[in-house]
C-alpha positions, 0 to 999 in steps of 0.5 A: 340846878333847884336853885336857878341860880345863873353863875357869872360862867353861864350869864358869859356863855349866854351873852357869847352865844347871843353875840354869835346868834346876832352875827349869823342873823346880820349875815342872814339879812345880808344874804336875803338883801343880795338874793333879790338883786340876784332873782331880778337879773335871772328874771330879766335875762329869761324874760328877754331872751323869751320875749325875744323869742316871741319877737323873733318868731313873729318877724320870721314865722312867714320866711320859716314857713310855720303856719300862723296858727301855729306861730300865734301858739308859739308866741303865747307859749313863750309869753306864758313861760315869761309870766311863769318865770316872773311869777316864780321870781315874784314868789321868791322875792316875797319869801325873801322878804317874809324871811327878813322880816323874821330875821329883823324881829329875831335880831330885835328880840337879841337886843332887847334881851342883851343891849335893852327894850327898844334898842333896835326898832322893829320892821313896820309894815308902813315902810313898805313904800321904802323897801326896794322889794316893792319896786322890784315886785312892781316892775316885775308885774307891770313888765309881765302886764306890758308884755301881754297888751303889746303882744294882744294889741300888736302881735297876735293880731298880725300873725294871719 
């Protein structure tokens, strides 16, 4: 292959390979999009259970004869666990968004080469406000902040 001539069969193989890679990329983009909903469902389930346990501890600590300091520590521990779950969920969503960006750029590379330059527009950071991941992250962050504010304002001071 000293002359670097490309035969028709090599071109056909290259196009077939690009098509298979393109299909794989589209499948991965779809999977990344679906994962956000899974992560949100896991967060909502665990956060609801942990905050529910904290409220149950607050309501029942006297009846269960739990010392107030132990009840406060338990409520704080449950809120810390909910915060850790939130942080882990946020991390997974951010990593998923970065993976999505990589796949979309690779998709654009393939379409630029096979179809033509500019066939598929590259993702822009200006579209961040259109991404649902942005609002899922905001929901998680606001819910954790609200959880701590409400606990610090109402639950913890009332445990005496």
